[in-house]
N, C-alpha and C positions, 0 to 999 in steps of 0.2 A: 444417844444421850437424850434423856427426857428431863426437862426442867419443870418444877412444880412450884407455883406461887399462890399466895392469897389474892394479889392484885397484879396485873400486867397492864402497863400503860404504854401505848403506842404513840410516840411523838414527844420529843424532849424540848418543846417550846415552853414558854413561861407557864401555861396552864398545866402542861404535863409534869413540869418540874415541881410546881406547887403541890399537885396531887401526890406525886411520888415521895416528896419530902414529908408531907403530913402522914401519909400511909406508913412509911417506915418509922417515923418518929413515934407513932402509935403502936409499933411493935408488929405491924403486918409484914409478912414476907413480900417484898415488892421488887418488880422488875420494871425498868424504864428502857424502851426500845427507841433509838434515834438513827435516822438514815444518814445524818452527817457524822463528822468525826468530833463534834463539839456540842455542848448544850446551849440552849437560849433562844433558838428559833429567831423570831423577828428582832428580839432586843440585841442579839449578838451578830446574827447572820445577815439581818437586813438593816442593822444600824438604827432601829426604831428607838431613839432616845430623845428627850427624857420620857418617863412614864407620865402620862397626863394626870393632873390632879383631879380628884373627885371625892364626893362625900361617901363614906363607907359605913357610917354608924358602927364602926368597929366590929363588923360581922365577917367572920372568916378572913381575918387579916393578920394571923400570927405568922404565916410564912413571910409575908411582906415585911413585917417588923424584924423577923430574924435575918432576912435578906439585907435590910438596911444596916443592921448591927454589924454583920460580917463584912459587908462591902465597905463600910466606913473604916473598919479596921485595916483593910487593904488599901485605904486611900482612894477607893473607887466610887465614892458617893459624896454628894454635897447636898445641902438643903438651900434652896434658892429663896430669894427675897419674899416670894409669895407663900413661904412655908412648904412649898412642894419639895418633899424629900426624895423624890424619884429621879434625881439627876445622877446617872451612872456613867462609868467607863465601860464600853461594850466588850473591850478586849479582856480586861481583868475579870469581868463577870463570868467568863468561861470557866475559870477555875474556882471562882467563888461558888458557882452552882455545884460543881463537882465535890468541893469540900463539904457543902451542906448535905448532900445526898450520902456521901461516904461516911459521914459522922454517924449516921443510923443504919449503916450497912445495906443501903439500897444497891441492887445489882443494876449496872448500866451496860447495854449492848449498843456500841456505836457501829455505824456503817451497816445497819441491819434494817430490813423491812419485812412486813408481813406479806406472805405469798398466797396463802389460802387458809381457810378455817373450817373447822368441823362443828356442826351444830346439832342440837337435839332438844325437843320440847321447849322451845323459846330460850334456850341457853346456848351460849358459846362454850363448847367443851374443850376445844384445843385449837391453838393457832400455830401455824408453821411459819417460822421466822427464818429468812435467808440472811445470814451474815456474810461478811467478806470471805469466810472461810468454808462454812458448811450451813446446811439447813438444820435448824433446831425446832423440834415440837415443843410447844409450850402449853402445859395444862395450868389453868388458873381459875379460881372461884369467880373473879371479876375481871372484866376487861375495860379499858378506857380508851376511847379514841380521842387523842389530843394532837392529831396530825396537822391540823390547820387546813386540809383539803379533803377530809373525810375519806381518806383512802382505805382505812380499815373498815368503816361503815359500808363502803362500796362492796368489799369482799363479803360482808355479811348480808348483802342485798337489802340494805335498809331502804326505807322511804325517805324522799327528800322533798323540801319546799320547792314549789314551782309557782311562785306568786308575783313575779316580775321578770320582765326582759331587760330592766335596767342593770347596768354593770358600773361599779365604781372603778375608776382606773387604778391600777397598782403604781407604786413608785420604785425607783432605783436610787437609793440614798448613797451619799458619799462623804468622805472627810477631806477637808483642806487644812494642811499644817503650814508651819512657818508664818502664821498670821501674827501681826502685832495687835494683840487684843486690846491693849491700852489705847492705842491710836484709833482702832475701830470704835471702841466705846465712846471715845471723844467725839468722833465723827457722828455716831448715832445720836448722841446726846444733843448735839448741835442741830441736826437736821429734823429730828422726830421727837416731839413732846408728848405723843399719844402713848401712854404707858399700857394701853390695851393691846398695842402692837409691838412696841420696842421697849425693852427694859435692859438696864445694866446694873451689876451688882458686884461688890468686892468682898471677898472672903480672905482674910489675912493677906491683903494686898495683891491677891490673885483676882484677875478680872473675869467675870462671867457675864454672859449677855444673851439676848434673843431678839430677833426682828423677823419681819415677814413682809410680803407683798403679793397680791394677786391681781388679775385683770378684772375681777369683779368689782362692781361699783357699790359694794355694800358700805364702803367707807372711804375716806380720803387717805390714800397711801402716800407717806412721805417720800418713799423711794420711787414713786412713779416717774418723776422726771428723768431719773438716772436710767431706768429701764427703756423709757421711750426714746431717749437719746441714743442708747446702744442699738435699738431697733433700727432707727433711721440710718445709723452708721454701719449697719450690716454686721454688727458684732453678734447680735441675738436674732433669732427668728421669732416670728409672732407666737408660736406655741410656747416658747420659753418664758413668756410673761404670764402664763395661765396660773402658776403656782410657785412660790418661792418662800422658804422658811429655813432659818438657821438658829442653831444653838451652840453655845460653848459646851465643852465636855470635861467631866470630872477627871482630874489627874493628867490632863493634856493641856497645859497652860498656853500653847501656841495653836490650838486646833479648834475648828468649828465643824459641826455635823449638819449636813443640809438635808432637809426633808423635800427633796425634789431631785430630778424631774419626775413628773408623772409620765407613764408610758402612754404614747399616743393610742387612739382607738385602733383596735385590731379585731380580726375575725377569730372568734373563740373556737371555731371549727377548723381553723388552719394553723397548725403548728408552726409552719414556715413564717407566717405573717407575724405571729407572736414573737418568734425568734428575731425577726427583722425589727420589731418594735423595740426589743431590748438593745439591739445595735444602734438604733436611732437615739435611744435614751442615753447611751454612753457618749454618742456625739454631742448630745445636749449638754452633758456634764463638761465637756471640753469648752463649749461656748460659754457656759455660765461662769467657769473659772476665769476665762479670758475677760469677761465683763467685770468681774470683781477686781481683777488686777488693774484694769483700765480706769474704772470709775468709782470704786469704793476704797476709801483710805483704810490702810492697815493690811491690804492684801498684796502690796507691792512685791514682796519677796516670798509669797506663798507658792505652794505646789499641792497638787491632788495626791493625797497620801494613801487613800483607800477608797475603793468602790465596792459596795456591798456585794458579796458573792451570791446573795439570795434576794430575789425580788420580793418587795413588800406588798403582799396581797392585803387589801382591805376586806375582801369577802370572796368566798368561793361557793362551796355547797353548804347548806344548812340541813341538818338531819331532823327528821320528824321524831318528836319525843312524846312522852305521856301527856304533857300539857303544851298546847300550842300558844306560845307567847306572841303577843302582837303589840303594835304601836299603841293600841287602846289601852293595853295594861299600863304602859308608861304614862300616857296622858291622864288616865283616870286613877293613877297611883294604886292599882289593885293590890290588895294585902293577901298574903298567902300563909298557910299554916307552916310551911317548911321553906322559908326564904334562904336562898343560897348567897345572895349579896344584896346590898343597897348601893345605889349610885345616883348621882345627879348630872352625870356627864351628858352633854346635848346629843341630839340626833345629828350626826356629822356625815353627810353624804356628799362625796366628791364627785365632780363632773369636769370633763374636758371642755364643755360648752360654757361660753362666757355667761356669767350671771345665773347659772343653773345649779351650782353647788348650794347645799343647804346646811346651815348651822342653827338648829332649832333648839333654844333653851327650854329646859323642862324642870319640874320640881323633883324631889327625891322619889325614886321608884325602887321596886325590888323584883328579883327574878326567882322563881321557885325551883327547888331541886328537881321537881318533876319535869322541868324543861331541859334537863340534862340527862334524864334516864331515856334511853332509846325506846321507841314506841313498841317494837315487835320482840323485844328481849327483856329478860329479867336481870341479866348480869352484864349488860353493855351500857356504857355512858358516853356521851358526846360533849366535849367541853371546849372552851375557847371560841373562835370565830365560827365554828360549825354547830354551836348550840341550837336547840330547837326553837328558833324564833323567826319572825318574819323579816323582810328586807329592812324595813325602816327601824325596827327595835334593834336589829343587829348592828345598825349603824351607830347606835349609842353604847351597846354592850361589848363591842369588839375591842375596846381599849384594854391595855395590859393589867391595870389594877383590877378590873372586873374579871378578866381571864384568870388571874391568880386566885380570886375569891371562888370562882367556879371549881377550880381544881381542888381547893381546900374543902369546899362544901361536899364534893363527891367523896373525898377521902374520909370525912367524918361520918358521912352516910354509910359507906361501906364498913367502917369500923363498928358502927352500931348494929350492922345486919350480918356481918361475916360469919358469925356462929349461930 
């Protein structure tokens, strides 16, 4: 059984979905290959919600607009008080994404991964995909690596960036349900007046909110006394204070999503140490929930309802592409002939060391399509977190809105060149 496509996209995260949607909408015969049994990657599997707000200048945003429209029809989307329309329900999005792709006859292969590829003259000619049932050879004019860890580009023996030994810690997110959000909102409004940290918002009498705390001394955190008391009373460990952030969830009126804990530092060359770091993170989730029940109003009858099945990686490998995009391009606002996206999201570098995280605000910048075309191939693209940029610029470009635009930009580029 030989499958033949115009475009084959490996990886069904938000960048891959965007690329597949636009390709199929433009009439290209499109295949999306996903190793899990659902679409969405970080947004559904890692519970990375909401989508962070950024300036796009309306470039390559049609997928996002269509996503907003359909998710809203399902009741799985709200627009927050700051006009951020990317507050989603991660469970419902799984079938929203499927509906979007199937509307334009995109083929989807679940529980499938690329095993090996065949190349000739700077072209990938064929990819062999192992599904749950059998191996499938795929012939395609274009291939897109949207895996998030560059696994397809590894098979293609691509070059990768090696510009830093610094690593951003991944996170293990979770949901808490049974929360009295009205009571929690009243508590937050009473204790924290800093709207740069804590916000509450009501839509049709349904409460939505967000708040945060870190041990960094970048600002005065209103929740600091509660965390410090829990530390003294041995409810929390010192590492639990490194980073804490929560948001309400669309269509879940008694639930909050927590962007924590970060995984502790681990040896990247030791899979056992990494696995033990995940176990330690789950123990931290239990401690954080106990802290909230004992110290924060509204959590008295709450329970842990979901722990993300997928670790949320902030960065892994980055593929060398036709143009090496660097932090200087962001700082200097370099203009390009073929921009893939515009953004003004800050350089956001996480660290497990106190006062070492970076949140560096920048003006509007753009990323060229050439930073998404793999250096040694004419028909291979790298999108999402693995795009062709250095460590610091990737810390700004890795957010979901930019990843969606990368996918759409590549789809448009392929459409113009496929014939």
